[in-house]
C-alpha positions as CSV (number, residue, x, y, z in Angstrom):
1,X,92.3,142.5,125.1
2,X,89.8,139.9,124.0
3,X,89.7,138.0,120.9
4,X,86.1,139.3,119.9
5,X,87.7,143.1,120.5
6,X,90.7,142.3,118.7
7,X,88.6,140.9,115.6
8,X,86.1,144.2,115.7
9,X,89.1,146.3,115.8
10,X,90.9,144.5,113.2
11,X,87.5,144.7,110.7
12,X,87.1,148.3,111.4
13,X,90.5,149.1,110.6
14,X,90.2,147.4,107.2
15,X,86.7,149.0,106.5
16,X,87.8,152.5,107.6
17,X,84.5,152.9,109.7
18,X,82.4,151.1,112.0
19,X,78.9,150.5,110.8
20,X,75.7,151.9,112.4
21,X,77.1,154.6,114.1
22,X,74.9,157.3,115.2
23,X,74.7,160.4,112.9
24,X,71.6,162.5,114.7
25,X,71.1,164.2,117.8
26,X,69.5,162.2,120.3
27,X,66.4,164.4,121.8
28,X,63.2,163.4,123.7
29,X,64.1,159.7,123.3
30,X,64.6,159.6,119.5
31,X,67.3,160.2,117.0
32,X,66.3,163.7,115.5
33,X,68.2,165.5,112.5
34,X,69.3,168.9,113.1
35,X,66.9,171.5,112.3
36,X,69.3,173.2,109.9
37,X,69.6,169.8,108.1
38,X,73.6,170.3,108.5
39,X,76.3,167.6,109.3
40,X,79.8,167.3,110.2
41,X,82.4,165.0,109.5
42,X,84.1,162.7,112.1
43,X,88.0,162.2,111.4
44,X,90.0,159.3,112.3
45,X,93.2,160.6,114.3
46,X,95.2,157.6,113.2
47,X,94.7,158.1,109.5
48,X,93.5,161.7,109.0
49,X,90.6,160.7,107.2
50,X,86.7,161.0,107.8
51,X,84.8,157.9,108.8
52,X,81.3,159.1,109.6
53,X,79.0,162.2,109.8
54,X,77.1,163.4,112.2
55,X,74.6,166.1,113.0
56,X,75.9,169.7,113.1
57,X,73.5,171.5,116.1
58,X,72.8,174.9,116.7
59,X,70.6,176.7,119.1
60,X,66.9,175.7,117.5
61,X,68.6,172.0,118.5
62,X,69.9,173.2,122.1
63,X,66.2,174.6,122.8
64,X,64.5,171.4,121.7
65,X,66.9,169.4,123.8
66,X,66.4,171.5,126.8
67,X,62.5,171.5,126.7
68,X,62.7,167.7,126.3
69,X,64.9,167.6,129.3
70,X,62.5,169.8,131.4
71,X,59.8,167.3,130.5
72,X,61.9,164.3,131.1
73,X,63.0,165.9,134.9
74,X,59.3,165.9,135.9
75,X,59.1,162.0,135.0
76,X,62.6,161.1,136.3
77,X,62.5,163.2,139.6
78,X,59.3,161.5,140.3
79,X,60.6,158.1,139.6
80,X,61.4,156.2,143.1
81,X,64.7,156.3,144.0
82,X,64.8,152.4,144.2
83,X,63.6,152.1,140.4
84,X,66.2,155.0,139.4
85,X,68.9,152.7,140.6
86,X,67.7,149.9,138.8
87,X,67.7,151.9,135.6
88,X,71.1,152.7,136.1
89,X,72.4,149.3,136.8
90,X,70.8,148.1,133.7
91,X,72.6,150.8,132.2
92,X,76.0,149.4,133.4
93,X,75.1,145.7,132.5
94,X,74.1,146.9,128.9
95,X,77.6,149.0,128.3
96,X,79.4,145.9,129.5
97,X,77.4,143.7,127.0
98,X,78.3,146.2,124.4
99,X,81.9,147.0,125.4
100,X,83.8,145.8,122.3
101,X,81.7,148.3,119.9
102,X,81.9,151.2,122.5
103,X,85.7,150.9,122.6
104,X,86.3,150.5,119.1
105,X,84.0,153.6,118.3
106,X,86.0,155.4,121.0
107,X,89.3,154.3,119.8
108,X,88.5,155.3,116.2
109,X,86.7,158.7,117.1
110,X,89.5,159.8,119.3
111,X,92.6,157.7,118.3
112,X,93.7,156.4,121.9
113,X,94.8,152.7,121.7
114,X,91.8,150.4,121.7
115,X,92.7,148.7,124.9
116,X,92.8,151.9,126.8
117,X,89.6,152.7,125.0
118,X,88.2,149.3,126.7
119,X,89.4,150.3,129.9
120,X,87.4,153.6,129.6
121,X,84.3,151.6,129.0
122,X,84.8,149.3,131.9
123,X,85.2,152.5,133.9
124,X,82.0,153.9,132.3
125,X,79.9,150.8,133.3
126,X,81.0,151.0,136.9
127,X,80.3,154.7,137.2
128,X,76.7,153.8,136.5
129,X,77.0,150.6,138.9
130,X,78.3,152.8,141.5
131,X,75.6,155.7,141.3
132,X,72.6,153.0,140.9
133,X,73.6,152.0,144.6
134,X,73.4,155.8,145.7
135,X,70.1,156.6,144.3
136,X,68.0,155.1,147.3
137,X,70.7,156.4,149.8
138,X,70.3,160.1,149.1
139,X,68.7,161.4,152.4
140,X,68.8,164.6,154.7
141,X,69.4,164.8,158.5
142,X,67.3,165.5,161.5
143,X,68.5,168.7,163.1
144,X,68.4,169.0,166.8
145,X,66.4,172.1,167.8
146,X,65.1,170.8,171.2
147,X,61.8,168.9,171.9
148,X,59.5,171.9,170.7
149,X,60.5,171.6,167.0
150,X,61.2,169.0,164.2
151,X,63.7,170.4,162.2
152,X,65.2,168.2,158.9
153,X,66.5,168.4,155.5
154,X,66.0,166.7,152.2
155,X,68.0,166.7,149.2
156,X,66.1,167.4,146.0
157,X,67.4,167.3,142.4
158,X,68.6,170.9,140.9
159,X,66.7,170.3,137.6
160,X,68.0,170.2,134.1
161,X,71.7,169.6,133.9
162,X,74.3,170.7,131.1
163,X,77.5,168.4,130.5
164,X,80.3,169.6,128.2
165,X,82.2,166.3,127.3
166,X,86.1,167.0,126.1
167,X,87.5,164.8,123.5
168,X,90.0,163.1,125.3
169,X,88.0,161.0,127.3
170,X,84.7,161.1,125.7
171,X,82.8,157.9,127.2
172,X,84.6,158.3,130.8
173,X,83.8,162.0,131.3
174,X,80.3,161.5,129.9
175,X,79.8,158.7,132.4
176,X,81.4,160.6,135.5
177,X,78.8,163.4,134.8
178,X,75.5,161.6,133.6
179,X,75.6,158.9,136.3
180,X,75.5,161.2,139.5
181,X,73.1,163.6,137.8
182,X,70.6,161.0,136.7
183,X,71.0,159.1,140.3
184,X,70.1,162.5,142.0
185,X,67.0,162.6,139.9
186,X,68.1,165.3,137.5
187,X,67.6,165.4,133.6
188,X,70.8,165.9,131.3
189,X,71.5,167.8,128.1
190,X,75.0,166.6,127.1
191,X,77.2,168.4,124.2
192,X,80.4,166.1,123.3
193,X,83.3,167.7,121.7
194,X,82.5,167.8,117.9
195,X,85.9,165.9,117.3
196,X,84.5,162.8,119.4
197,X,80.2,162.7,119.6
198,X,79.9,158.8,119.2
199,X,80.0,157.5,122.4
200,X,78.1,160.1,124.2
201,X,75.5,159.2,121.6
202,X,75.6,155.7,121.9
203,X,75.5,155.8,125.6
204,X,72.4,157.9,125.5
205,X,70.4,155.4,123.2
206,X,71.6,152.4,126.0
207,X,70.2,154.6,129.0
208,X,66.9,154.6,127.1
209,X,66.8,150.8,126.5
210,X,67.7,150.4,130.2
211,X,64.3,152.1,131.2
212,X,65.2,155.7,131.2
213,X,62.0,158.0,130.3
214,X,61.9,160.2,127.1
215,X,63.9,163.3,127.4
216,X,65.7,162.5,131.0
217,X,68.8,162.3,128.9
218,X,69.7,164.2,125.6
219,X,72.6,164.5,123.4
220,X,73.2,167.6,121.0
221,X,76.3,167.3,118.8
222,X,78.1,170.1,117.0
223,X,80.7,172.6,117.8
224,X,81.4,174.5,120.9
225,X,80.2,177.7,119.5
226,X,77.1,177.1,117.7
227,X,76.0,174.1,120.1
228,X,77.6,174.8,123.5
229,X,77.3,178.3,123.8
230,X,73.6,178.2,123.4
231,X,73.2,175.3,125.9
232,X,75.3,176.7,128.8
233,X,73.5,179.9,128.5
234,X,70.0,178.4,128.5
235,X,68.0,179.7,131.4
236,X,66.3,176.4,132.2
237,X,69.7,175.0,132.8
238,X,70.3,174.6,136.5
239,X,73.7,173.4,136.7
240,X,76.5,172.9,134.2
241,X,79.3,170.5,134.4
242,X,82.3,171.5,132.1
243,X,85.6,169.7,131.4
244,X,88.0,171.6,129.0
245,X,90.4,174.2,128.9
246,X,90.7,177.5,131.2
247,X,89.9,179.8,128.9
248,X,86.6,178.1,127.9
249,X,85.8,177.3,131.3
250,X,86.0,181.0,132.2
251,X,83.5,181.7,129.2
252,X,81.3,178.8,130.6
253,X,81.3,180.3,134.2
254,X,80.2,183.4,133.0
255,X,77.3,182.4,130.8
256,X,76.4,180.4,133.8
257,X,76.7,183.2,136.0
258,X,73.8,185.1,134.1
259,X,71.3,182.8,135.1
260,X,72.5,182.3,138.6
261,X,73.3,178.3,137.9
262,X,76.2,176.6,139.6
263,X,78.9,175.0,137.8
264,X,81.6,172.4,138.4
265,X,84.7,173.2,136.3
266,X,87.3,170.3,135.7
267,X,90.1,172.4,133.8
268,X,93.6,172.1,132.7
269,X,96.7,170.6,134.7
270,X,100.5,170.5,134.9
271,X,100.6,167.7,137.5
272,X,104.0,167.1,139.1
273,X,105.2,163.4,139.9
274,X,107.8,163.7,143.0
275,X,110.2,160.9,142.9
276,X,112.5,160.9,145.8
277,X,115.6,158.9,146.0
278,X,114.3,156.3,148.3
279,X,111.5,155.4,146.1
280,X,110.6,152.0,144.7
281,X,112.8,152.7,141.7
282,X,110.9,150.0,139.5
283,X,107.3,151.3,140.7
284,X,108.2,154.9,140.0
285,X,109.6,154.2,136.5
286,X,106.6,152.6,135.4
287,X,104.3,155.1,137.2
288,X,106.2,158.1,135.3
289,X,105.6,156.1,131.7
290,X,102.0,155.7,132.6
291,X,101.5,159.2,133.8
292,X,102.6,160.7,130.6
293,X,102.0,158.6,127.8
294,X,98.5,157.2,128.3
295,X,96.5,158.3,125.5
296,X,99.5,160.2,124.3
297,X,99.8,162.6,127.4
298,X,96.3,163.9,126.2
299,X,94.8,163.7,129.7
300,X,94.0,166.9,132.3
301,X,95.5,164.8,135.1
302,X,98.6,163.7,133.2
303,X,102.1,163.6,134.9
304,X,103.4,166.0,132.8
305,X,106.2,167.0,135.2
306,X,108.7,164.9,136.8
307,X,110.2,166.4,139.8
308,X,113.0,163.9,140.7
309,X,115.7,164.1,143.5
310,X,119.0,165.1,142.1
311,X,120.9,161.8,143.5
312,X,118.7,159.6,141.5
313,X,118.2,161.7,138.5
314,X,121.0,160.4,135.8
315,X,120.3,156.8,136.3
316,X,116.5,157.1,136.5
317,X,116.5,159.2,133.3
318,X,118.6,157.0,131.4
319,X,116.4,154.1,132.1
320,X,113.2,156.4,131.5
321,X,114.5,157.3,127.9
322,X,115.4,153.8,127.1
323,X,111.8,152.5,128.0
324,X,110.4,155.3,126.3
325,X,111.9,154.9,123.2
326,X,110.8,151.1,123.2
327,X,107.1,152.2,123.2
328,X,105.1,151.1,120.1
329,X,103.4,153.8,118.2
330,X,100.6,153.5,115.7
331,X,96.8,153.9,114.7
332,X,95.0,153.2,117.8
333,X,92.8,149.9,116.5
334,X,96.1,148.2,116.3
335,X,96.4,148.8,120.2
336,X,100.0,150.2,120.3
337,X,101.3,151.6,123.4
338,X,101.1,155.1,122.3
339,X,98.5,156.4,119.7
340,X,98.0,159.9,117.6
341,X,97.2,163.2,118.7
342,X,93.5,164.0,118.4
343,X,93.5,166.4,115.6
344,X,95.9,168.5,113.5
345,X,95.3,171.5,115.5
346,X,96.7,169.5,118.8
347,X,99.6,168.3,116.6
348,X,100.3,171.7,116.0
349,X,100.1,172.8,119.3
350,X,102.3,170.4,120.9
351,X,104.7,170.7,117.9
352,X,105.0,174.7,118.6
353,X,105.9,174.2,122.4
354,X,108.6,171.3,121.5
355,X,110.1,173.7,118.5
356,X,109.9,177.0,120.9
357,X,111.9,174.6,123.6
358,X,114.7,173.6,121.2
359,X,114.9,177.2,120.1
360,X,115.4,178.3,123.5
361,X,118.2,175.6,124.1
362,X,116.2,173.1,126.2
363,X,117.7,169.7,126.5
364,X,115.6,167.1,124.3
365,X,116.6,163.6,126.0
366,X,114.3,161.8,123.5
367,X,111.7,162.6,120.8
368,X,110.8,166.0,119.6
369,X,109.4,165.5,116.3
370,X,106.0,165.0,114.8
371,X,105.4,162.0,112.9
372,X,103.3,159.7,111.5
373,X,101.7,155.8,111.9
374,X,104.8,153.6,110.7
375,X,102.5,151.2,109.0
376,X,100.3,153.6,106.8
377,X,102.4,156.6,106.9
378,X,99.2,158.7,107.9
379,X,97.7,160.3,110.9
380,X,98.6,162.8,113.5
381,X,101.5,161.4,115.8
382,X,104.1,163.4,118.1
383,X,107.1,161.2,119.1
384,X,107.1,160.5,123.0
385,X,109.5,163.7,124.0
386,X,111.3,164.2,127.5
387,X,112.7,167.7,127.9
388,X,115.4,167.6,130.8
389,X,116.5,169.8,133.6
390,X,114.0,172.5,132.7
391,X,114.0,176.1,134.9
392,X,110.9,176.5,136.7
393,X,109.7,179.5,134.7
394,X,110.0,177.6,131.4
395,X,106.7,177.5,129.3
396,X,107.0,173.6,129.1
397,X,106.9,173.7,133.0
398,X,104.5,176.3,133.5
399,X,101.9,175.7,130.5
400,X,99.8,172.7,129.9
401,X,100.9,171.2,126.4
402,X,98.3,168.2,126.4
403,X,100.6,165.9,124.7
404,X,103.2,163.1,125.0
405,X,105.8,165.5,126.6
406,X,107.7,165.2,129.7
407,X,109.2,168.3,131.5
408,X,111.8,166.9,134.0
409,X,112.7,169.3,136.9
410,X,115.6,168.5,139.4
411,X,115.1,169.0,142.9
412,X,118.0,169.1,145.8
413,X,115.5,167.5,148.6
414,X,111.9,166.4,149.5
415,X,111.6,170.2,150.6
416,X,112.6,171.7,147.3
417,X,110.8,168.9,145.2
418,X,107.6,170.4,147.2
419,X,108.4,173.9,146.3
420,X,108.9,172.9,142.5
421,X,105.8,170.9,142.4
422,X,103.8,173.5,143.4
423,X,105.1,176.2,141.3
424,X,102.6,176.3,138.7
425,X,99.1,178.2,138.5
426,X,97.5,174.7,138.4
427,X,96.4,172.2,141.0
428,X,94.6,169.1,139.8
429,X,96.6,165.9,140.9
430,X,100.1,165.2,142.3
431,X,102.1,161.7,142.3
432,X,104.5,161.0,145.1
433,X,107.0,157.8,145.0
434,X,109.0,157.5,148.1
435,X,109.2,154.7,150.8
436,X,109.2,156.7,153.8
437,X,105.5,157.1,154.9
438,X,105.9,160.3,157.0
439,X,107.6,162.1,154.1
440,X,104.7,160.7,151.9
441,X,101.9,162.0,154.2
442,X,103.8,165.3,154.6
443,X,103.9,165.9,150.9
444,X,100.4,164.8,150.6
445,X,99.3,167.3,153.1
446,X,101.4,170.1,151.6
447,X,100.8,169.7,147.9
448,X,98.3,172.0,146.6
449,X,96.2,169.8,144.4
450,X,92.8,168.0,144.5
451,X,94.0,164.6,144.3
452,X,97.3,162.9,145.6
453,X,98.7,159.5,144.6
454,X,101.1,158.0,146.7
455,X,103.4,155.1,145.0
456,X,100.5,154.6,142.1
457,X,99.8,157.2,139.7
458,X,96.1,157.3,138.6
459,X,95.4,155.3,141.9
460,X,91.8,155.0,143.0
461,X,88.4,154.8,140.8
462,X,85.0,156.0,140.6
463,X,84.6,155.8,144.4
464,X,87.7,158.7,145.0
465,X,86.6,162.5,144.3
466,X,88.3,164.2,141.6
467,X,88.7,167.9,140.9
468,X,91.1,170.6,141.0
469,X,92.0,173.6,142.6
470,X,93.4,177.1,141.4
471,X,93.5,177.3,137.6
472,X,92.5,173.4,137.5
473,X,88.9,174.5,138.7
474,X,86.6,173.7,141.5
475,X,84.0,171.3,142.3
476,X,84.4,167.5,142.4
477,X,83.4,164.7,140.2
478,X,83.3,160.9,141.3
479,X,82.6,159.5,144.7
480,X,79.8,160.4,146.8
481,X,81.0,164.1,146.6
482,X,80.4,163.8,142.9
483,X,76.6,163.8,143.8
484,X,76.4,167.3,145.6
485,X,76.5,169.3,142.5
486,X,73.3,167.8,141.5
487,X,71.3,168.2,144.8
488,X,69.8,170.9,146.6
489,X,69.3,171.2,150.3
490,X,65.9,172.0,151.7
491,X,65.5,172.7,155.4
492,X,62.2,172.2,157.1
493,X,61.3,173.3,160.5
494,X,58.1,172.5,162.5
495,X,56.8,174.0,165.9
496,X,55.3,171.0,168.2
497,X,52.4,172.5,170.2
498,X,51.3,170.4,173.3
499,X,48.0,168.4,173.0
C-alpha cells in the first residue's frame, strides 16, 4: 500500500468520512437530486455509523435515466469505434490517477481492507483499458455462399443496457459490465446496491471527463425494490446484467422476459477447492486462505468449501487453523487481513448458519462467533471460521453463506473429491491443487463450473471469461466473450448478377 493511500485512509478514519462524496444521481451528464427529494444513509461497516447520504431513487428517476440513456445511445453508437476506444483509454488513465480516493471510498462504503480495495480499483482501470482495445476490432464475418452471392455479418450494439451492481465488489463489478457495454456502443443505466453507491457514481463522473457523451452512462441510486425493479422492467432496456442472489436473479429474469430483453446472470456460488495429497502444500495453504478470507468471504466465487484428500487432512488442517488464528481483523481503513461484514443483516445471516451448525454438532475447528473491531469495539465482524468434516448434505456445504466460513469435506481419493466438488446445485468456479498434470486436466474437464483454477485460486484477470452454470447463472463476463451480450448480429446477403 502506497504512503499516499495510507495517509488518506488514516485521515478518513479519523474524520469518519471522505469529503466530496457524491450525494445525487448521475443522469444525462449531470448530478440530479431524486424526484422525491428523499435521501438515504450510507453506513461504514467497520463502525456501524453513517458517513454520508445519497439520493433515494424511485421509478421517476429511473425513467429519467433511461430516457437520457436512449439519447446517449444515439450519440455514442454513432461515435467512431476508434474514438470510443480513446475515451475508454482515458477513463482507465483517470481511474489510475484517482486510485487512492476511489480505494478509500470503496473501503469506507463496503468495509473491505483498503489494500484489497486498491486492487479492485487497479482491476477496474484494467477493464476499461482492455475493452478500449476491443472497440475497433468488433467485426463480423464473410459467409461463403458461392460466387453469385455476397453474404456477411455485422455486429451492432443492442441499445440501452441495465447493470445491477452488488455490494461486495462495487467498482470491480461496475467496470466489468460497463466497459464492454460501452465498448460495443451501448449506453448504460447502472443501479448500485443501496449499501455501496459511492464508487459507481464516481466512475460515471470520471467517464464524463474522459469524453463520454451526456446520457451514455447514468447511475441511479436507491433500494432494489424502489429503483432496481423499475429499471429491469423498463421496456427500453434491451439487456440486463445482474450480479446477486439466486432469488433476486429469478425476479430479474422474469421482469426482463416480459420485454424480451436478454440477461446475463452471475448468481451465487459454493465453490470447492480440491486439495489432493500430491499438491504443493504451501501453495495450497496460501490458496485456501486467500480463497475464503479475502473480503471476509463475501465473494460469489469464494472457495467456501475445502475438499481435501484424507491422507493430507490432519496436518493440513492443523496448519490452516494456526494461520487463520493469526489473521488480523479490524476496520478496513487500517488495512487488516480480514475486514467486517457489509451490514448487520449479513452478520445475522452468517451467525445464523454457524449457530445452527453448532446446534447440529458440527465440529468448529476455529472461530464461530460474531465480534467487533478490537480497537474501537464497533462494527459488524465475524471470526474467520472453519467447520470440519461436514456431511455432503449439511446446509453449510449446500447453501451459500457469503461470509468467512470454510466448510471442510474429506475425500478418500481424487474420484470421490470430484463427486463431492460437484455435489451442490451451484457451478460458478472451482480450484484444484495437485502436482499431477493429467489429474488436474481430468478434474478441470469434469468439474461442473464456469471457471477452473489450477494451483492458484483467483488466477487470471479481465482477459479470462467468468460466469456460472446451474444455479450460479448463465452468460459470461470478462474476456472477449464478455462483449457478446452487448452485441446483436445482423446478416446481409446480396445476389450478384452478371454485367
